[in-house]
Each structure stands twice: as structure tokens, then as C-alpha cells.
N, C-alpha and C positions, 0 to 999 in steps of 0.2 A: 504494500500500500504506500503510495508516494504522495498522496494528497488527501485532504479531508473529503469524505463522501458527501456530495451536495445534498443527499437525501437525509443526512443526519444533522441535527442542530449543532452548530459550532461549539456551544459550551460543552455538549456531551462528547464530541469527537476530540476536543482539546483536553478535557479533564477526566474523562471516564477511564477506567481500567481497560487497556487495549486487549482485544480478543483475537484479532486477525494477525496471523503470522506474517512477518516481514520477509521480503524476498532477498535473493542473493545480491541483486544490484544495489539495493538500499544498504545492506550490511557491508558490502565491499566499499562503497563510497564513504560510509561513515568511518570504517576502519582506516581507509587512506587518510582521511582528515585527522583522525586521532594519531596515526603514526607520524604525520607531518608535524604536528604540535610537539611530539616527543623528540623529533629530530632537532627542533629549535631549542629544546631544553638540554638534551644530552650531548650534543656536539660541544657546546661550551662546558658542560659540567664534567665530562669525562676527560677532555683534553685541553680545550682552549683556555679556560679560566686558570687551570693549573700552570699552563705555559706562561700566561701573562703574570701570574703571581711570582713565578720564578724570575721573570725579567724585572719586575718592579720591586722585589724584596730587597736587593742590595741597596744599602744606604737609607732605607725607610725606617729602620729600627725594629722591623718585624721579620720573623722567619717566613719562608714561603708557606709553611703549614698554617701559621697563624693568620697570614694575610688571606689565604684561600678560605679558611674557616670563617673569617670575619665577613668576607664578601658573600659567600654562599649563605651564611646565616642571615645577613641583611636581606638578601633576596627572598629567603624563605619566610621572613616576617611579612614581607609584602604579599607573598602568596597566601599566607594565613588569612589575610583580610580580603584579598581580591577574589578568591574562588567562591566563598559563600556570598559575597556582595554581588558579583556579577550573576551568580546563579539566581539570587533573589530578584534582581532586576530583570533577568530574562523571564522569570515566572510571570511578571507583571507587564511584559511587553505586548502591545497590541498592534504592532506594525503589520502592514499588508503582506510582508514577506514571512510572517510568523513570529513565534516567540524566540526561537533559538538562532535562526539564520543570521539576523543582523549582528549578533554578538560573535558568531563564528567568523564572519567576514571582517568585522572591525578588529577583533582580537588577533587574527592571523596577519592582517596588514600591519597593525601596530607592532606585532612581534618581529616581523621582517625588518621594519625600520629600526627597531631597537637593537637588533643584532648587528645591523650595519653601524649604528652609533657605537656599540660596544667594540667593534673592530678598530675604531679610531681612538680608543682609550689611551691616555698618556700617563696614567698613574693610578694609584689605588682608589682615589676618590671618583674619578670618571669611570673606572672599571666597576665600582660598586653601584654607581648611579645607572650605568647601562644595564647591569644585570638586574637591578630592581625594576627597570622599565620592561625588560624581557619578561620577568615574572608577572608583572601587572597585566600586560597585554595578552600573553599566551594563556593566562588563567581565565581571562574572559572567554576565549575560544573554547578552552577545555571544559569549563563549567557548562557551556551550552551543548557541546558534543555529548558529555556524560548524561545530561538530563534528557537528551533525545531518546535514550534507551527505555526508561520507564514510560515516556510519552507514547512510544510506538510499539514496544515489544511485549507480548504476553508473558506471564510469569514462567511458564514451562518452556520458553525459548530463550530465556535470559542467560542461562548457563552457557549455551552454545554461542550466542552473540557476545557474551562476556569473554568467551574463549577467543573468538576472532579479534575482539578489541585488544585482548592481552597479547595475541600474536602480533598485531599491528604495533603495540607499544614496544615490544622487544625489538621488532624490526626497525622501529624508529630510533631506539637506543643504539643498535648496531649501525644503522645508516648514518646517524649523527656522528658517531665515533669514527666511522669510515670516512665520511666527508671531511671531518676535521683533520684526519691523519693523511689522507691521500691527496687532497687538493693542493696542499703545500702552503705553509705560512699561516699565521694567525688571521690575517685579513682575508685571505682566500677561503679559509675554513668557515669564517663567519658569513661571508657572502654566499657560499654554497648552501649553508644551512638556512639562510634567509630566503633564498629563491625556492628551495624545496618546501619550506614551511608554508609559503603563500600559495604555491602551485598545488600543493596537496589537498587543500580544502575546496578547490574550485569544482571538481566533479560532484561533490555532495550538494553544494549550495546552488549550482546551476541546473542539476538534473532532478533534484528531489524537492518538491514543494513542502514547506513546513506547515504544521498545523497552526491556525490562527486562533488567538484568544480574543473574543469580542470585548469591547469596552465595558459592556454590561456585566461581564463575568469577572472583571478586575475589581478587587476590593478598593474601597475609598482610601486615598492616601492619608497616612498619619505617620509622621516621622517617629513619634514615640513608639507606636505599635510596630513599625517597620524594624526598628532597632531591637525591640523586645522579642520579635519573632525569631531572632538568631539563637535565643536561649532554648535549648532542648532539655527539658527536665528529665533527669534519670529516674525520678520517682514516677513520672507519667509515662515515660517511654523507656523502660529498663532494657529491653532487647536492643534498642538502638544505641543506648549508652555502652552496653557490653560489646556490641559489634564494633563501635568506634574504638574502644580501648584495645581490643584484640588487634585490629588493623594497625593502630598506632604502634604497638609494641613490635609487631613483626616487621613493619616498615622501618622502625628505628634500628632494629637489628641489621636489616639490609643496608640502611644508610651508613651505619658504622663500618660495614665491610667496604663500601664503595668509596667513601670520602677520600681516603689516603691511599687508594689502590696504586696509583702511579708512583707515589713515594715509597710504598711498601716494596714494589718490584725493584725500584732503583736502590733504595738504601738498605733493605733487609735481604733481598734475594740477589742483589748486585747484578741484575740483568744489563747486558750491554745496550739494549734498545728497549727501555721500559715502555715507551709510547706504543711500540709494536706489540709488546707484551699485553698492554691493556686491550688492544684491539683483538688479539688472539683469545684472551679470556672472555671478552664480551661476546665474541663469535661462538665459542664453545658453550657458554651459558645460554646464548640465544638458540642454538641448535637443540639442546635438550629441553629448553622451555617450549619451543615450538612443537616438540614431540609430545608434550603433555597438556598444553594449555587448552586446545580445542577438545581433545579427548576427555579431559577432566570435566569440562563444562557440559559436554553432551551426555556423559555418563551420569552426572549429577541431575540433569534434566530428566533422564529416563527413570532414574530411581526416585526422583522427587525428594532427594535428601541433599543437605548442604554441609552440616556440621562435621561429619566424619572426614570429609575431604579436606576441609580447612584445618582440622586438628592435626591430621597425619602429615599434611604438607608442611605445616609449621614445625613439627617435630623433625622431619627430614632436613629442613633448612637449618635448624639448630645444630644438628649433627655435622652437617657440612661446614658450618661456621666454626665449630670447635676444631675441626680438622685443620683449618688455617692456622690455629694456634699451636697445634701439636706436630704438624707436618709442614714445616716452613721450607719447602723446596719448590722449584718450578713444576715438577710433576704433581706435587701435592696441591699447588694452586690450580692446576688444570683439572684435577679430580674434583676439588671442592667446587669449582665453577660449574662443572657438569652436574653435580648433585644438587647444587643450589638452583640450577635451571629447572630440574625435574620438579623440585618442591614448589618453586615460585610459579611455575606454569599452572599447576593445579590450583594453588592459592589465588592467583590473579583472576582466573575465570570464575571460580566457585564463590570466592569471597565477594566479588562484585555482585553476583546474583543474590547472595545472602543479604547484602546491603539494600538492594532494591526491594527485597521481600519485607523488610522491616520499616519502610518509609511510612510515616503517619498519614500524610495528606497529599492528594493529587495536585492541589493548587500550589504546593510548596516543594515540588520535586526538585527543582533546580537549587533552591536554597538549602534544603535538607542534604542533598548530595554534596553541595558545597561545604557544609559543616562536616560531613563525613570525610570529604577530601582534605580537610585540615589534618586528618590522621596521616595523609601522605606528605603534607608540607611541613608540619610541625617537627617531624624527625630531622628535617634538614636544618632546623634551628638547634634542636637538642643534640644532634650528633656532633657538631663541632665543639659544643660546650663540654661534652663528655670526652670526646676523642683527643682533643689537643692536650689537656693535662695528663691523660693516661699515657699517650705516646711519649710525651716530653719528660714526665716526672715519675709515673707510677708503674713502670714495667714494660713499656713499649708495646709492640704489635701483638705479642703473645697474650698479654693481659687484655688488650683491646678486643681481640677476637673471642676470648673466653667470655668477656662481659657481654658481647653481642649475642653469643650463643645462649646465655642464660636469659637475656631479655626476650629473644625469640621464642624460647621454650615456654616462658610465662605467658606470652600471647597465645600460643597454641592451646595451652591448658585452659585458659579462661574462656575459650569458645564454648565450652560446656555450660557456661552460665546463661547462654541465650536459650530461652524457653519457647519462643513463639514459632520456631521452625524446627523441622526434623534435623 
């Protein structure tokens, strides 16, 4: 289904629980848009920001690790606010192009321009400002893309669609890392990521009409009520609160692994070409993730169960993270990357479906998913705060990865507290 059925009243088609399965064309276009956004995030995050921090650190009074942690943390703070804010704004958008499409277009275009500005950064302050702009704009697009799923996809198809979105996500991570590595030079890497980010959303916004929200269905504007709507009470919605916490902990564990990966390969494993090492590990992780992400989602849909998949995938990821602490060799890193991909593939698709299953209100899908997505962004703030002192003063990378394993295992165990879904 690519447009609202003219025989159905618009308030119903825009806000009712979807029942008609989406086709391959719609899913493919949405996945491409999602992957393009992740290219814009992870080309900088995996390679380009680390390279700039290494260039700017001498004479700044900061180590490259501290500078990278400061810049990525500042961007993550922006992301914390931007994702739920733009999700809520898209919920209330009554444009003729629909609720989500205007924000996808504006966010992707703004993200591309912000990446080009970041390419011209001349120091830590302009680098931080550019990365914050990237986070602001791309989160507008990402919030709208994410909200399109509960808008259009029935519950028993969300695991498979979530799986394809997860596949697009890891391909975006690999693609962004590849573009940043292969194109050559920081400026060229940023330019390539910018072009791909903008071009990747065009098939979805040009070929698939969005559902429109009539003005009569939009709640009256009240600044106080708008701000109050971002508070989701754990007492009123305990399943949503537990789902948020489990996602936060598992994503924090993953963020602790990724943050200093380039430096881990260079300073601990002493690889001659650590940038190439990051690309190899990302590719290995991506291959195993792709092998499980769609299969896990489809299997979850067929069984009608979510929690067992999320629990055991979290346990598997914790085991792989612990291996990075105990087996600090290049073969050990490759093995850990492969196992992490298997676990994260299942987690990505099924946990996304679980999140959409516990959303309280159709009118607030974008906002609620934005609040849930804070569990993706907040680890980017918390990870540098935890990782920098651990690596510098409290035992180095061995202790860091053991800590990450414990955090991830806690997230997996707490999934059992969610009572409203199997």
C-alpha cells in the first residue's frame, strides 16, 4: 500500500492500526532511506571524526581519545533532544505530502550540508559544531523513517520489516566506513557520505505517497502539554519503560566496544593499518549480522514471540564482548566481531518489533519512538564518560570490554520484566 485508500476516512487511515501488509517496493525504498541516514552517521563516527581528532589533538591540551569522546558526546546530547522532538513534530504535521515525508527530505538535505561543513572543520570547536549539526538534521530524517513502520506495517510483519531495516542499517555502517576509507582524504570521505545520504532517500519520498493527517485530527497546540507529552510514566507504561532500559543497556555495551575501536587496533593490537582493520571488522560483523537479522525477524513473526530472541541475542553479544577482553589478538577481534554480528542481527530486528508492540498511542508514534530512540543516542553520551577514564586510568581495554560485557548481560536479563508481550 503506497497511499491512503480514498474510500477510507483520512483520520482512520492515518491513525488506525495498519492491517494491510506492505509490499517489497515500499520496504526496499524505506530500507534504502534508512541505510543512507546511517551512512551519514557512521562514515564520520567510524573513521573521519577519529582522523580529525588525531590531527587536531596536538597542541590542544587534549589527547585524541578525549577530544573524540568530547565531540561525539556533544553530538549525542543533540541527538537526545532532536529525535523525540522531530518525531513529535512529524506526528502533528498536516502537510499535503504527509506526516513523515517533509521531515525525511529536510533532514537528509540538512544532513548532507552539515557533512560538507564538517569536512571544512579547522579545529575542535568547528568539528564539534559540525557534528552537532549532523546529529540534529539526520535525527529529523531518522525519526520520520522509524515512525513510518508502525504507521504502515501490521504487527505480525514488523519483525521481518525490522529485519530488513536492520540489514539496511548495517549496510549503511559498512558503506559509510567504506566510503570514508576508500574515497581518500577526510574531505572526500565527507563529500561521498553527503551525496549518498541525500540520494538514498529520494526513491522513498518520490515513489511512495505518505499518509496525510487532517487538520481536524491534530490536537490543539499547547506548549505546556507538548513538553509534558515527552514524559512517559513507568508507572503507567511499565512495559515501555523496561523495553527502553533493556535497549539502552545493550546499546551502551555496543557503544563501549565501538568508540575506541580504531585506537584499540592501533595501540593495543599494534596493527600496521588500523583504519583497514576497522573496515575488515565492520565487514565481518556486517556479514554475520546480515545472516541473522532478517531470519530472526521472520522467525519471531511466525512464532508470535519476541522476548526469547532478545534475551538470547543479548547474552551472545555479552559473551563476544568478554572475548575482546580475554583474547586480545587480531584473530580474537575477528571472532568477536563475527559473534557480535550474529547476536546484534537478531536483537536489531526483534527488539524493534518489540518496541512497536508496546507503543501506547497511535497519534504519538513518532514521539514515542523518538523517546525510545534516546536509548540509542544516550549511550553515545554515556560511553565516552565511562570509557575515557577506564582506558586512561582504570585498567585499559581489558577492563573496558569486561565492563561492556556485564552491562550487556544486564540488559538481556531485564527483558524478562516486560509482561505485555510473549
